[in-house]
N, CA and C atoms as a LAMMPS dump frame, in Angstrom:
ITEM: TIMESTEP
0
ITEM: NUMBER OF ATOMS
474
ITEM: BOX BOUNDS ff ff ff
-5.0000000000000000e+02 5.0000000000000000e+02
-5.0000000000000000e+02 5.0000000000000000e+02
-5.0000000000000000e+02 5.0000000000000000e+02
ITEM: ATOMS id mol type element x y z
1 1 1 N 338.367 114.458 -312.32
2 1 2 C 338.669 114.879 -313.633
3 1 3 C 337.081 115.394 -314.115
4 2 1 N 337.131 115.644 -315.482
5 2 2 C 336.145 116.413 -316.226
6 2 3 C 335.645 115.413 -317.248
7 3 1 N 334.306 115.029 -317.685
8 3 2 C 333.801 114.33 -318.454
9 3 3 C 332.844 115.213 -319.688
10 4 1 N 333.125 114.657 -320.851
11 4 2 C 332.953 115.8 -321.828
12 4 3 C 332.027 114.836 -322.922
13 5 1 N 331.223 114.952 -323.393
14 5 2 C 330.315 114.234 -324.422
15 5 3 C 330.192 114.882 -325.69
16 6 1 N 330.479 114.503 -326.887
17 6 2 C 330.574 114.77 -328.213
18 6 3 C 330.421 113.85 -329.328
19 7 1 N 330.451 114.688 -330.838
20 7 2 C 330.731 114.107 -331.759
21 7 3 C 331.741 113.658 -331.783
22 8 1 N 332.042 112.746 -333.262
23 8 2 C 333.353 112.324 -333.972
24 8 3 C 334.444 112.867 -333.588
25 9 1 N 335.64 112.882 -332.847
26 9 2 C 336.142 113.666 -332.832
27 9 3 C 337.645 113.565 -333.843
28 10 1 N 337.765 114.761 -334.303
29 10 2 C 339.289 114.27 -334.88
30 10 3 C 340.48 115.227 -333.924
31 11 1 N 341.899 114.448 -333.879
32 11 2 C 342.567 115.115 -333.194
33 11 3 C 343.152 116.576 -333.57
34 12 1 N 342.865 117.096 -334.545
35 12 2 C 343.157 118.457 -335.448
36 12 3 C 342.385 119.374 -334.629
37 13 1 N 341.129 118.629 -334.156
38 13 2 C 340.071 119.801 -333.422
39 13 3 C 340.611 120.482 -332.575
40 14 1 N 340.628 121.764 -332.885
41 14 2 C 340.769 122.819 -331.639
42 14 3 C 340.297 122.651 -330.375
43 15 1 N 339.358 121.799 -329.902
44 15 2 C 338.903 120.999 -328.516
45 15 3 C 340.107 120.393 -327.933
46 16 1 N 340.82 119.384 -328.824
47 16 2 C 341.366 118.548 -328.61
48 16 3 C 342.729 119.545 -327.654
49 17 1 N 343.055 120.364 -328.208
50 17 2 C 344.363 121.046 -327.82
51 17 3 C 344.135 121.836 -327.077
52 18 1 N 342.74 122.329 -326.775
53 18 2 C 342.253 123.561 -325.505
54 18 3 C 342.174 122.469 -324.269
55 19 1 N 341.462 121.218 -324.364
56 19 2 C 341.054 120.715 -323.299
57 19 3 C 341.995 119.847 -322.82
58 20 1 N 342.819 119.063 -323.605
59 20 2 C 344.227 118.013 -323.351
60 20 3 C 343.121 117.126 -322.598
61 21 1 N 342.476 116.26 -323.131
62 21 2 C 341.576 115.029 -323.045
63 21 3 C 342.956 113.925 -322.668
64 22 1 N 342.62 113.143 -321.89
65 22 2 C 343.537 111.975 -321.201
66 22 3 C 343.331 110.961 -322
67 23 1 N 341.811 110.742 -322.258
68 23 2 C 341.299 109.754 -322.917
69 23 3 C 339.945 109.99 -323.787
70 24 1 N 339.952 109.108 -325.081
71 24 2 C 338.798 109.363 -325.901
72 24 3 C 338.395 108.262 -325.694
73 25 1 N 336.633 108.094 -325.65
74 25 2 C 336.068 107.095 -325.913
75 25 3 C 335.356 107.036 -327.212
76 26 1 N 335.547 106.097 -328.412
77 26 2 C 334.932 105.928 -329.42
78 26 3 C 333.675 105.093 -329.519
79 27 1 N 332.581 105.323 -329.485
80 27 2 C 331.846 104.411 -329.144
81 27 3 C 330.752 104.026 -330.388
82 28 1 N 331.003 104.772 -331.753
83 28 2 C 330.601 104.602 -332.831
84 28 3 C 331.208 103.483 -333.45
85 29 1 N 330.32 102.469 -333.964
86 29 2 C 331.092 101.078 -334.462
87 29 3 C 331.517 101.421 -335.801
88 30 1 N 331.214 102.253 -336.613
89 30 2 C 331.503 102.537 -337.742
90 30 3 C 332.548 103.693 -337.726
91 31 1 N 332.978 104.168 -336.593
92 31 2 C 333.984 105.195 -336.806
93 31 3 C 335.071 104.854 -335.738
94 32 1 N 336.112 104.094 -336.457
95 32 2 C 337.098 103.31 -335.085
96 32 3 C 338.646 103.55 -336.132
97 33 1 N 338.686 104.718 -335.824
98 33 2 C 340.241 105.181 -336.648
99 33 3 C 341.117 104.586 -335.845
100 34 1 N 342.68 104.505 -336.386
101 34 2 C 343.66 104.161 -335.802
102 34 3 C 344.08 105.079 -334.408
103 35 1 N 344.402 104.052 -333.311
104 35 2 C 344.75 104.773 -332.064
105 35 3 C 345.778 106.072 -332.529
106 36 1 N 346.614 105.553 -333.469
107 36 2 C 347.722 106.812 -333.692
108 36 3 C 347.3 108.225 -334.601
109 37 1 N 345.994 108.405 -334.482
110 37 2 C 344.896 109.739 -334.753
111 37 3 C 344.821 110.04 -333.855
112 38 1 N 345.416 109.659 -332.388
113 38 2 C 345.169 110.35 -331.251
114 38 3 C 346.409 110.365 -330.348
115 39 1 N 347.529 110.862 -330.745
116 39 2 C 349.093 110.424 -329.928
117 39 3 C 349.011 110.79 -328.802
118 40 1 N 349.145 110.116 -327.726
119 40 2 C 349.222 110.248 -326.428
120 40 3 C 347.74 110.556 -325.331
121 41 1 N 347.058 109.915 -326.112
122 41 2 C 345.794 109.916 -325.391
123 41 3 C 345.168 108.151 -325.496
124 42 1 N 344.778 107.982 -324.361
125 42 2 C 344.279 106.851 -324.209
126 42 3 C 342.763 106.657 -325.066
127 43 1 N 343.002 105.575 -325.935
128 43 2 C 341.624 105.368 -326.612
129 43 3 C 340.927 104.425 -326.327
130 44 1 N 339.684 104.429 -325.951
131 44 2 C 339.037 103.512 -325.742
132 44 3 C 337.93 103.098 -326.741
133 45 1 N 337.794 102.114 -327.161
134 45 2 C 337.099 101.536 -328.342
135 45 3 C 335.999 100.598 -327.958
136 46 1 N 334.84 101.586 -327.899
137 46 2 C 333.371 100.531 -327.584
138 46 3 C 332.413 100.586 -328.447
139 47 1 N 332.765 99.923 -329.533
140 47 2 C 331.6 99.838 -330.697
141 47 3 C 330.388 99.585 -330.346
142 48 1 N 329.213 100.576 -330.946
143 48 2 C 327.865 100.039 -330.505
144 48 3 C 327.145 100.294 -331.516
145 49 1 N 326.08 99.654 -331.669
146 49 2 C 324.766 100.29 -332.515
147 49 3 C 323.84 101.142 -331.736
148 50 1 N 323.447 102.333 -332.503
149 50 2 C 322.132 103.24 -331.835
150 50 3 C 320.934 102.551 -332.082
151 51 1 N 320.281 101.326 -331.497
152 51 2 C 319.226 100.85 -331.885
153 51 3 C 318.61 100.716 -330.396
154 52 1 N 317.181 100.529 -330.594
155 52 2 C 316.37 100.715 -329.258
156 52 3 C 315.809 99.562 -329.062
157 53 1 N 316.031 98.014 -329.632
158 53 2 C 315.303 96.757 -329.361
159 53 3 C 316.072 95.994 -329.8
160 54 1 N 316.239 94.557 -329.106
161 54 2 C 316.78 93.378 -329.635
162 54 3 C 318.179 93.01 -329.153
163 55 1 N 318.91 92.157 -329.617
164 55 2 C 320.083 91.828 -329.332
165 55 3 C 321.182 92.977 -329.33
166 56 1 N 321.156 94.01 -330.484
167 56 2 C 322.428 94.636 -330.5
168 56 3 C 321.603 95.967 -329.476
169 57 1 N 320.594 96.365 -329.315
170 57 2 C 320.157 97.006 -327.952
171 57 3 C 320.813 96.546 -326.65
172 58 1 N 320.777 95.412 -326.348
173 58 2 C 321.389 94.74 -325.18
174 58 3 C 322.842 94.577 -325.159
175 59 1 N 323.748 94.222 -326.334
176 59 2 C 324.916 94.607 -326.47
177 59 3 C 325.406 95.937 -326.414
178 60 1 N 324.953 96.738 -326.868
179 60 2 C 325.127 98.212 -326.202
180 60 3 C 325.161 98.556 -324.901
181 61 1 N 324.157 97.939 -324.123
182 61 2 C 324.214 97.901 -322.764
183 61 3 C 325.632 97.274 -322.054
184 62 1 N 325.851 96.24 -322.84
185 62 2 C 327.167 95.433 -321.999
186 62 3 C 328.389 96.358 -322.392
187 63 1 N 328.372 96.838 -323.738
188 63 2 C 329.76 97.472 -323.734
189 63 3 C 329.472 98.869 -322.765
190 64 1 N 328.314 99.442 -322.86
191 64 2 C 328.395 101.186 -322.193
192 64 3 C 328.778 100.753 -320.697
193 65 1 N 328.02 99.685 -320.095
194 65 2 C 328.333 99.011 -318.694
195 65 3 C 329.731 99.378 -318.338
196 66 1 N 330.503 98.085 -319.124
197 66 2 C 331.689 97.926 -318.876
198 66 3 C 332.557 99.316 -319.032
199 67 1 N 332.517 100.068 -320.178
200 67 2 C 332.922 101.042 -320.424
201 67 3 C 332.794 102.362 -319.631
202 68 1 N 331.656 102.504 -319.164
203 68 2 C 331.391 103.264 -317.873
204 68 3 C 332.187 103.223 -316.689
205 69 1 N 332.468 101.708 -316.149
206 69 2 C 333.218 101.81 -315.373
207 69 3 C 334.588 102.008 -315.713
208 70 1 N 335.104 101.805 -316.79
209 70 2 C 336.71 102.297 -316.646
210 70 3 C 336.542 103.863 -316.651
211 71 1 N 335.598 104.7 -317.379
212 71 2 C 335.311 106.389 -317.681
213 71 3 C 335.417 106.745 -316.393
214 72 1 N 334.37 105.983 -315.127
215 72 2 C 334.461 106.456 -313.766
216 72 3 C 335.461 106.461 -312.994
217 73 1 N 336.645 105.269 -313.12
218 73 2 C 337.829 105.006 -312.836
219 73 3 C 338.735 106.286 -312.863
220 74 1 N 338.709 106.598 -314.321
221 74 2 C 339.393 107.609 -314.96
222 74 3 C 339.127 108.774 -314.113
223 75 1 N 337.937 108.975 -314.33
224 75 2 C 337.347 110.463 -313.619
225 75 3 C 338.068 110.703 -312.03
226 76 1 N 337.986 109.34 -311.339
227 76 2 C 338.095 109.68 -309.973
228 76 3 C 339.885 109.586 -309.769
229 77 1 N 340.318 109.243 -310.884
230 77 2 C 341.884 109.626 -311.151
231 77 3 C 342.267 110.848 -311.387
232 78 1 N 341.205 112.07 -311.734
233 78 2 C 341.108 113.061 -312.084
234 78 3 C 341.889 113.441 -313.532
235 79 1 N 341.508 112.231 -314.388
236 79 2 C 341.482 112.518 -315.713
237 79 3 C 340.204 113.129 -316.514
238 80 1 N 340.798 113.446 -317.82
239 80 2 C 339.663 114.236 -318.255
240 80 3 C 339.351 113.269 -319.487
241 81 1 N 338.003 113.652 -319.705
242 81 2 C 337.914 112.262 -320.936
243 81 3 C 336.71 112.885 -321.731
244 82 1 N 336.605 112.705 -322.826
245 82 2 C 335.301 112.63 -323.864
246 82 3 C 335.043 111.114 -324.47
247 83 1 N 333.533 111.326 -324.361
248 83 2 C 333.046 110.016 -325.012
249 83 3 C 332.149 110.851 -326.145
250 84 1 N 332.252 109.895 -327.153
251 84 2 C 331.898 110.301 -328.699
252 84 3 C 331.451 109.242 -329.286
253 85 1 N 330.774 109.275 -330.294
254 85 2 C 329.995 108.688 -331.334
255 85 3 C 329.651 109.613 -332.195
256 86 1 N 329.143 108.843 -333.688
257 86 2 C 328.996 109.864 -334.897
258 86 3 C 328.554 111.327 -334.589
259 87 1 N 327.153 111.099 -333.757
260 87 2 C 326.606 112.648 -333.551
261 87 3 C 326.838 113.343 -332.2
262 88 1 N 327.267 112.452 -331.417
263 88 2 C 327.407 112.984 -329.94
264 88 3 C 326.18 112.62 -329.301
265 89 1 N 325.077 112.074 -329.645
266 89 2 C 323.734 112.031 -328.769
267 89 3 C 323.477 110.858 -327.993
268 90 1 N 323.17 109.448 -328.891
269 90 2 C 322.934 108.448 -327.884
270 90 3 C 323.779 107.391 -327.54
271 91 1 N 324.973 106.807 -328.37
272 91 2 C 325.974 106.026 -327.766
273 91 3 C 326.829 106.619 -326.857
274 92 1 N 327.192 107.809 -327.018
275 92 2 C 328.131 108.396 -326.661
276 92 3 C 327.32 108.85 -324.959
277 93 1 N 326.077 109.112 -325.124
278 93 2 C 325.546 109.678 -324.119
279 93 3 C 325.079 108.548 -323.067
280 94 1 N 324.712 107.42 -323.827
281 94 2 C 324.626 106.193 -323.002
282 94 3 C 325.762 106.098 -322.013
283 95 1 N 326.719 105.929 -322.457
284 95 2 C 328.098 105.804 -321.739
285 95 3 C 328.076 106.722 -320.837
286 96 1 N 328.122 107.883 -321.105
287 96 2 C 327.836 108.873 -320.059
288 96 3 C 327.243 108.946 -319.126
289 97 1 N 325.682 108.777 -319.182
290 97 2 C 324.809 108.72 -318.179
291 97 3 C 324.804 107.537 -316.9
292 98 1 N 325.719 106.429 -317.912
293 98 2 C 325.659 104.977 -317
294 98 3 C 327.207 105.755 -315.992
295 99 1 N 327.75 106.394 -316.435
296 99 2 C 329.344 106.74 -315.684
297 99 3 C 328.903 107.801 -314.892
298 100 1 N 327.568 108.949 -314.789
299 100 2 C 327.487 109.602 -313.9
300 100 3 C 326.558 108.776 -312.771
301 101 1 N 325.846 107.624 -312.961
302 101 2 C 325.445 106.565 -311.995
303 101 3 C 326.134 106.081 -311.646
304 102 1 N 327.508 105.648 -311.795
305 102 2 C 328.439 105.165 -310.867
306 102 3 C 329.211 106.252 -309.998
307 103 1 N 329.256 107.617 -310.257
308 103 2 C 329.517 108.373 -309.49
309 103 3 C 328.748 109.121 -308.89
310 104 1 N 327.602 108.585 -308.838
311 104 2 C 326.366 108.858 -307.476
312 104 3 C 325.606 109.745 -308.158
313 105 1 N 325.069 109.942 -309.39
314 105 2 C 324.018 110.605 -309.995
315 105 3 C 322.717 109.726 -309.781
316 106 1 N 321.549 110.01 -309.892
317 106 2 C 320.202 109.356 -309.777
318 106 3 C 320.131 109.492 -311.336
319 107 1 N 319.595 108.183 -312.117
320 107 2 C 319.431 107.977 -313.338
321 107 3 C 318.591 109.015 -314.262
322 108 1 N 317.35 109.763 -313.46
323 108 2 C 316.764 110.729 -313.85
324 108 3 C 317.684 111.713 -314.107
325 109 1 N 318.193 112.275 -312.835
326 109 2 C 318.779 113.178 -312.964
327 109 3 C 319.946 113.479 -313.792
328 110 1 N 320.626 112.287 -314.217
329 110 2 C 321.775 112.147 -315.202
330 110 3 C 321.086 112.526 -316.515
331 111 1 N 319.991 111.659 -316.755
332 111 2 C 319.616 112.192 -318.133
333 111 3 C 318.841 113.453 -318.245
334 112 1 N 318.433 114.291 -317.13
335 112 2 C 318.334 115.569 -317.474
336 112 3 C 319.298 116.419 -317.736
337 113 1 N 320.719 116.533 -316.964
338 113 2 C 321.651 117.056 -317.2
339 113 3 C 322.417 116.962 -318.354
340 114 1 N 322.141 115.746 -318.983
341 114 2 C 323.188 115.722 -320.376
342 114 3 C 322.046 115.905 -321.327
343 115 1 N 320.884 116.227 -321.36
344 115 2 C 319.661 117.062 -322.353
345 115 3 C 319.971 118.285 -322.103
346 116 1 N 319.885 119.018 -321.07
347 116 2 C 320.072 120.382 -320.716
348 116 3 C 321.45 120.847 -321.486
349 117 1 N 322.62 120.027 -321.303
350 117 2 C 323.798 120.267 -322.063
351 117 3 C 323.714 120.058 -323.509
352 118 1 N 323.13 119.123 -323.993
353 118 2 C 323.187 118.718 -325.266
354 118 3 C 321.224 118.116 -325.352
355 119 1 N 320.389 119.14 -325.985
356 119 2 C 319.024 118.93 -326.04
357 119 3 C 318.639 118.093 -326.648
358 120 1 N 319.381 117.271 -328.037
359 120 2 C 319.317 116.106 -328.715
360 120 3 C 319.643 114.965 -328.537
361 121 1 N 320.407 114.686 -327.151
362 121 2 C 320.764 113.433 -326.908
363 121 3 C 319.819 112.564 -326.143
364 122 1 N 320.304 111.565 -326.28
365 122 2 C 319.11 110.641 -325.693
366 122 3 C 318.102 110.156 -326.167
367 123 1 N 317.503 110.392 -327.488
368 123 2 C 316.699 110.416 -327.922
369 123 3 C 316.389 108.676 -328.103
370 124 1 N 317.105 107.827 -327.74
371 124 2 C 316.952 106.551 -327.904
372 124 3 C 316.127 105.895 -326.718
373 125 1 N 314.941 105.663 -326.986
374 125 2 C 314.196 105.237 -325.831
375 125 3 C 314.722 104.214 -324.734
376 126 1 N 315.608 102.959 -325.521
377 126 2 C 316.079 102.115 -324.719
378 126 3 C 317.472 102.491 -323.75
379 127 1 N 318.214 103.14 -324.621
380 127 2 C 319.346 103.796 -323.672
381 127 3 C 318.889 104.802 -322.35
382 128 1 N 317.647 105.818 -322.98
383 128 2 C 317.295 106.505 -321.623
384 128 3 C 316.728 105.955 -320.912
385 129 1 N 315.726 105.11 -321.212
386 129 2 C 315.231 104.162 -320.181
387 129 3 C 315.957 103.31 -319.209
388 130 1 N 317.125 102.928 -320.024
389 130 2 C 318.091 102.291 -318.934
390 130 3 C 318.42 102.933 -318.001
391 131 1 N 318.994 104.041 -318.51
392 131 2 C 319.833 105.231 -317.51
393 131 3 C 318.704 105.969 -316.353
394 132 1 N 317.667 105.95 -316.982
395 132 2 C 316.456 106.404 -315.99
396 132 3 C 316.08 105.219 -314.857
397 133 1 N 316.259 103.944 -315.142
398 133 2 C 316.005 103.248 -314.112
399 133 3 C 317.335 102.669 -313.173
400 134 1 N 318.267 103.55 -313.564
401 134 2 C 319.452 103.21 -312.975
402 134 3 C 320.348 102.093 -312.464
403 135 1 N 319.812 101.197 -313.184
404 135 2 C 319.991 99.512 -313.188
405 135 3 C 321.161 99.06 -313.596
406 136 1 N 321.833 98.372 -313.011
407 136 2 C 322.928 97.516 -313.951
408 136 3 C 322.377 96.576 -314.503
409 137 1 N 322.947 96.064 -315.887
410 137 2 C 322.613 95.089 -316.599
411 137 3 C 323.006 93.627 -315.978
412 138 1 N 322.009 92.87 -316.161
413 138 2 C 322.297 91.755 -315.348
414 138 3 C 322.424 90.755 -316.975
415 139 1 N 323.382 89.777 -316.555
416 139 2 C 323.572 89.019 -317.694
417 139 3 C 324.812 87.633 -316.535
418 140 1 N 324.835 86.948 -317.139
419 140 2 C 325.94 85.515 -316.294
420 140 3 C 327.109 86.35 -316.87
421 141 1 N 327.868 85.798 -316.082
422 141 2 C 329.284 86.02 -316.31
423 141 3 C 329.733 85.731 -317.789
424 142 1 N 329.504 84.584 -318.536
425 142 2 C 329.76 84.195 -319.58
426 142 3 C 329.477 85.086 -320.582
427 143 1 N 328.03 85.292 -320.484
428 143 2 C 327.187 86.471 -321.364
429 143 3 C 328.112 87.443 -321.481
430 144 1 N 328.34 88.155 -320.415
431 144 2 C 328.993 89.503 -320.189
432 144 3 C 330.548 89.317 -320.899
433 145 1 N 331.297 88.21 -320.733
434 145 2 C 332.735 88.214 -321.548
435 145 3 C 332.044 88.083 -322.989
436 146 1 N 331.518 87.564 -323.521
437 146 2 C 331.156 87.272 -324.774
438 146 3 C 330.819 88.373 -325.309
439 147 1 N 329.967 89.109 -324.965
440 147 2 C 329.349 90.123 -325.484
441 147 3 C 330.192 91.648 -325.329
442 148 1 N 331.08 91.41 -324.507
443 148 2 C 331.973 92.875 -324.451
444 148 3 C 333.33 92.474 -324.829
445 149 1 N 333.5 91.571 -325.838
446 149 2 C 334.536 91.329 -326.296
447 149 3 C 335.395 92.598 -327.417
448 150 1 N 334.278 93.616 -327.719
449 150 2 C 334.573 94.45 -328.532
450 150 3 C 335.005 95.698 -328.084
451 151 1 N 334.957 95.793 -326.492
452 151 2 C 335.505 96.939 -325.812
453 151 3 C 337.185 96.689 -325.621
454 152 1 N 337.834 97.455 -326.31
455 152 2 C 339.368 97.679 -326.473
456 152 3 C 339.875 98.847 -325.813
457 153 1 N 340.937 98.784 -325.328
458 153 2 C 341.702 99.828 -324.483
459 153 3 C 343.15 99.912 -325.202
460 154 1 N 343.399 101.157 -325.938
461 154 2 C 344.588 101.322 -326.455
462 154 3 C 345.192 102.758 -326.198
463 155 1 N 346.551 102.6 -325.86
464 155 2 C 347.22 104.185 -325.775
465 155 3 C 348.096 104.487 -327.145
466 156 1 N 347.576 105.418 -327.772
467 156 2 C 348.431 106.147 -328.803
468 156 3 C 350.029 106.448 -328.483
469 157 1 N 350.725 105.974 -329.479
470 157 2 C 352.188 106.635 -329.016
471 157 3 C 352.244 107.96 -329.267
472 158 1 N 353.103 108.677 -328.609
473 158 2 C 353.232 110.1 -328.932
474 158 3 C 353.263 110.755 -327.325
């Protein structure tokens, strides 16, 4: 499969027609349009905040971790996926970086590649450090369930 990183997507954007995405990841908590806006595309809702400390940063790590597992599976099955957030820099970059680690990349090499392709990506020091460390997020099973409740997968009709 192919993995893309981008800003908030509109289905009528020509890139959607040209690339024929199988799935779109919506990582911006403030931008969660209805699945019907993306007919025939798997919509993965992974809303989180672009913050570099505290509970919200930890929550973003859990959501990104879960989402990266799903995205890696989609890619391994030959799917084309675009990970998005408002600006296509930090939240979507976090998910893409963790996905790359799951696919065998070294964390620092993943950050370097993302920033080569999108120079202003991963300016969030928490997200960047998490990827560079190449470490899984360590939480108890109960914490994982509680914090990952916002991750929703939908298939839009069409």
